C-alpha positions as CSV (number, residue, x, y, z in Angstrom):
1,M,159.9,-51.3,33.4
2,E,160.2,-50.9,29.8
3,N,164.1,-50.8,30.3
4,K,164.2,-53.8,32.2
5,Y,162.0,-56.2,29.7
6,H,164.3,-54.4,26.9
7,F,167.5,-55.3,28.5
8,D,166.3,-58.2,29.4
9,V,165.5,-59.3,26.0
10,I,169.0,-58.2,24.8
11,A,170.9,-60.2,27.3
12,K,169.0,-62.9,26.1
13,A,169.9,-62.0,21.9
14,I,173.7,-61.6,23.5
15,Y,173.5,-65.3,25.2
16,F,172.2,-66.6,21.7
17,I,174.6,-65.0,19.6
18,K,177.5,-65.6,21.7
19,N,176.8,-69.6,22.0
20,S,175.8,-69.3,18.6
21,H,178.7,-67.7,16.6
22,F,180.5,-70.4,15.0
23,E,176.5,-70.8,12.7
24,Q,176.3,-66.9,12.0
25,P,172.9,-66.9,12.4
26,S,170.9,-64.5,10.7
27,L,168.8,-61.5,11.8
28,E,165.6,-63.5,11.8
29,E,166.9,-66.7,13.6
30,I,168.3,-64.3,16.2
31,A,164.6,-62.6,16.1
32,N,162.9,-66.0,16.4
33,H,164.6,-67.1,19.4
34,I,163.6,-64.4,21.4
35,N,159.9,-63.9,20.1
36,L,160.2,-60.8,18.5
37,S,159.9,-59.8,14.5
38,K,163.4,-58.7,13.2
39,F,162.5,-55.4,12.6
40,H,161.6,-54.6,16.0
41,F,164.5,-56.2,17.9
42,Q,166.9,-54.6,15.2
43,R,165.8,-51.2,16.3
44,I,165.8,-52.1,20.0
45,F,169.3,-54.1,19.8
46,K,171.0,-51.1,18.1
47,K,169.4,-48.6,20.5
48,W,170.6,-50.6,23.6
49,V,173.7,-51.9,22.4
50,G,175.0,-49.7,19.8
51,I,175.4,-51.4,16.6
52,S,173.3,-53.8,14.5
53,P,173.3,-57.6,15.6
54,K,175.1,-58.1,12.4
55,D,177.7,-56.2,13.8
56,Y,178.1,-57.6,16.8
57,L,178.0,-61.2,15.3
58,Q,181.5,-59.9,13.9
59,F,182.1,-58.4,16.9
60,I,181.9,-62.1,19.0
61,T,183.7,-63.6,15.8
62,L,186.6,-61.2,15.9
63,E,186.7,-61.5,19.7
64,K,186.9,-65.0,19.5
65,A,189.6,-65.0,17.1
66,K,191.5,-62.7,18.9
67,E,191.3,-65.3,22.4
68,S,194.5,-67.6,20.6
69,L,196.6,-64.0,20.7
70,R,195.6,-63.3,24.2
71,K,196.6,-67.1,25.5
72,G,199.8,-67.2,27.9
73,Q,200.1,-63.5,27.8
74,S,201.5,-62.1,31.2
75,T,203.2,-58.7,30.2
76,L,201.4,-55.5,29.9
77,E,203.4,-54.9,26.4
78,A,200.2,-54.9,23.7
79,S,198.3,-53.0,26.0
80,Y,200.4,-50.2,26.2
81,N,200.6,-50.4,22.4
82,V,197.1,-49.8,22.2
83,G,197.2,-46.6,24.1
84,L,197.0,-47.4,27.7
85,S,199.4,-44.3,28.2
86,G,198.2,-42.5,25.8
87,N,195.1,-39.9,25.0
88,S,192.1,-43.0,25.5
89,R,193.0,-43.0,29.1
90,L,189.5,-41.4,29.1
91,H,189.1,-42.1,33.5
92,D,192.2,-40.1,34.5
93,L,190.6,-37.4,32.4
94,F,187.1,-37.2,34.7
95,V,187.8,-39.2,37.5
96,K,188.8,-38.4,41.0
97,I,189.0,-40.6,44.0
98,E,188.9,-40.2,48.0
99,A,189.4,-43.3,49.4
100,C,188.5,-44.0,52.9
101,T,188.5,-47.8,54.7
102,P,185.3,-49.5,55.8
103,G,186.4,-48.2,59.5
104,E,186.6,-44.9,58.3
105,F,183.7,-45.0,56.4
106,K,181.9,-47.0,59.4
107,K,182.9,-43.7,61.8
108,R,181.3,-41.1,59.5
109,G,178.1,-43.0,59.9
110,R,176.1,-41.4,62.2
111,N,174.4,-38.1,61.0
112,L,176.2,-39.0,57.7
113,K,173.9,-38.0,54.3
114,I,174.0,-40.9,51.7
115,Y,172.0,-39.4,48.6
116,F,171.1,-42.3,45.8
117,G,169.1,-42.2,42.8
118,E,167.9,-44.4,39.3
119,I,169.3,-43.1,35.7
120,E,169.4,-45.2,32.4
121,T,172.2,-46.1,30.8
122,P,172.7,-48.0,27.4
123,F,173.4,-51.0,29.7
124,G,170.0,-51.0,31.6
125,N,168.9,-48.8,34.8
126,A,171.3,-47.9,37.3
127,I,171.4,-46.8,40.9
128,V,173.7,-44.1,42.4
129,A,174.5,-43.7,45.9
130,E,176.8,-40.6,46.7
131,T,177.9,-38.7,49.8
132,E,179.4,-35.1,50.1
133,K,182.5,-36.4,48.6
134,G,181.2,-38.6,45.9
135,I,179.5,-41.9,44.6
136,C,180.2,-44.4,47.1
137,S,178.4,-46.5,44.7
138,F,177.1,-47.6,41.1
139,S,175.2,-50.5,40.6
140,F,173.0,-52.5,38.2
141,D,170.9,-53.2,41.0
142,N,169.3,-52.6,43.8
143,L,171.7,-54.7,46.3
144,S,174.3,-51.9,47.0
145,V,172.2,-49.3,48.6
146,E,169.9,-52.3,50.7
147,K,173.8,-53.5,51.8
148,L,174.9,-50.1,52.9
149,K,171.4,-49.1,54.5
150,T,172.2,-52.0,56.7
151,E,175.2,-51.2,57.3
152,Y,175.3,-47.7,58.5
153,T,172.3,-48.0,59.8
154,E,173.0,-44.1,61.9
155,A,173.0,-42.8,58.4
156,F,170.5,-40.5,56.5
157,F,169.3,-41.8,53.2
158,I,167.7,-39.3,50.6
159,N,166.0,-40.6,48.0
160,K,167.9,-37.7,45.2
161,L,170.8,-37.5,42.7
162,L,173.3,-35.0,44.0
163,K,175.9,-33.6,41.7
164,N,178.1,-36.0,40.3
165,G,174.4,-38.7,39.9
166,V,173.8,-35.7,37.7
167,I,177.2,-35.6,35.9
168,I,177.0,-39.5,35.3
169,Q,173.5,-38.6,34.0
170,E,174.3,-36.8,31.2
171,Y,177.6,-38.3,30.2
172,F,175.5,-41.4,29.5
173,K,172.8,-39.1,27.6
174,N,175.7,-37.4,25.1
175,W,178.8,-39.6,25.8
176,E,181.3,-36.1,26.4
177,V,183.9,-36.1,29.3
178,P,182.5,-33.7,31.9
179,T,184.1,-30.4,32.3
180,T,184.0,-31.2,36.4
181,P,185.7,-34.6,37.5
182,I,183.5,-37.2,39.0
183,S,184.5,-37.7,42.1
184,L,184.4,-41.2,43.9
185,D,184.0,-42.1,47.5
186,L,185.7,-45.1,48.0
187,I,185.2,-47.6,50.6
188,G,187.8,-50.5,50.7
189,T,190.9,-52.0,52.2
190,Q,194.2,-50.8,51.0
191,F,195.0,-53.2,48.6
192,Q,191.1,-52.7,47.3
193,I,191.6,-49.3,46.1
194,Q,195.2,-50.1,44.6
195,V,193.3,-52.8,42.3
196,W,190.5,-50.5,41.4
197,K,193.0,-47.8,40.7
198,A,194.7,-49.7,38.5
199,L,191.5,-50.3,36.7
200,L,191.0,-46.7,35.5
201,Q,194.6,-47.0,33.5
202,I,192.5,-49.4,31.1
203,P,191.1,-47.4,28.2
204,P,188.0,-48.1,26.4
205,S,187.9,-50.7,23.8
206,N,190.9,-52.3,25.4
207,L,191.1,-55.5,27.8
208,L,193.6,-56.8,30.2
209,A,193.7,-60.3,32.0
210,Y,193.9,-60.6,36.0
211,Q,197.6,-61.3,35.7
212,N,197.9,-57.7,33.9
213,I,196.3,-56.3,36.9
214,A,198.3,-58.0,39.6
215,E,201.8,-56.4,37.1
216,M,200.0,-53.0,37.8
217,I,200.6,-52.8,41.0
218,N,203.4,-54.6,41.2
219,N,202.3,-57.8,43.1
220,P,202.2,-60.9,40.1
221,K,201.7,-63.2,42.3
222,A,198.2,-61.8,43.9
223,V,196.5,-62.7,40.8
224,R,193.5,-64.7,43.0
225,A,193.1,-61.6,45.5
226,V,193.0,-59.4,42.3
227,G,189.9,-60.7,40.8
228,T,188.8,-61.0,44.2
229,A,189.5,-57.3,44.6
230,I,187.8,-56.7,41.4
231,G,184.6,-58.4,42.3
232,K,183.9,-56.2,45.2
233,N,184.3,-53.2,43.1
234,P,181.4,-50.8,44.4
235,I,181.5,-48.6,41.4
236,A,179.9,-49.9,38.2
237,Y,181.3,-48.8,34.8
238,L,183.0,-46.0,36.3
239,I,185.5,-48.1,37.4
240,P,186.2,-50.6,34.5
241,C,186.1,-54.3,36.1
242,H,184.2,-54.8,32.9
243,R,187.6,-54.5,31.1
244,V,189.4,-57.4,32.8
245,I,188.5,-60.7,31.4
246,K,190.8,-64.2,31.8
247,S,193.9,-65.2,30.7
248,D,192.3,-67.4,28.1
249,G,190.8,-64.8,26.1
250,N,187.3,-65.4,27.4
251,M,185.1,-62.9,28.9
252,G,184.5,-64.5,32.5
253,N,182.0,-63.4,35.6
254,Y,180.6,-59.9,36.2
255,R,179.3,-59.1,39.3
256,W,176.2,-57.2,37.1
257,N,175.6,-60.0,34.6
258,S,178.2,-61.5,32.3
259,E,175.7,-60.7,29.2
260,R,175.7,-57.3,30.6
261,K,179.7,-57.4,30.7
262,I,179.8,-58.0,26.6
263,A,177.4,-55.2,25.9
264,I,179.3,-52.9,27.7
265,N,182.6,-54.5,26.1
266,S,181.1,-54.4,22.4
267,Y,179.2,-50.7,23.1
268,E,182.7,-49.1,24.2
269,S,184.5,-50.8,20.8
270,I,182.4,-48.9,18.8
271,K,181.6,-46.0,20.7
272,L,184.4,-44.8,22.1
273,K,187.7,-46.8,20.4
274,E,189.6,-44.2,19.3
């Protein structure tokens, strides 16, 4: 409950900073807006976002300045220049995909065991669901597991973290790349899985537009379909849909709250930037 309260407070602060960055509000002004002392606010903000409110304000200001550079960009050149094909491809190192269509997963519903549990992350508590093959859902709400229970009524749901869930839990504690790859048991159409695999190529602290993803899968006219596939990504954070923004440089929406998207990207810009 405390984690949820803290995230709600941080989300409110992020929203205020994002919409007030032109005025460059002081620490005291931000803290007053969310009814906390500036010392308490500074402490919990840094704990959750990874940087101080002042540093975050500078991050937002910088991102807004970069918008003009991103506008009209329709190629991957800039992204490759910042290391898309280099050592910063963190997810390539520790995420392994097992993919199946919704129909194939449906057939496994009878006697299928799906393990689920709650873990803490810097961005709020998350629910992980996992089969013997790998993680099939990672979400910042309970809706994904409830949807699985509705769709796969003959499956057994067990409230327990399985091996991949434990690996993720440890990763969010120490931020060290696990020695054992995390397996994902993805449920999606061929096109959706193609898009989700492309997302794995975006390195931490880097952002791409929907158009860029369409070009990565050699289907540059499918921007709208790419956006729909990204919106249905069942694996939060590990499949980094939070790194996809609008072509005009604005962050855009996020399935699990747009303030959370900003928090994740700002945290990564400090924690994981190489």
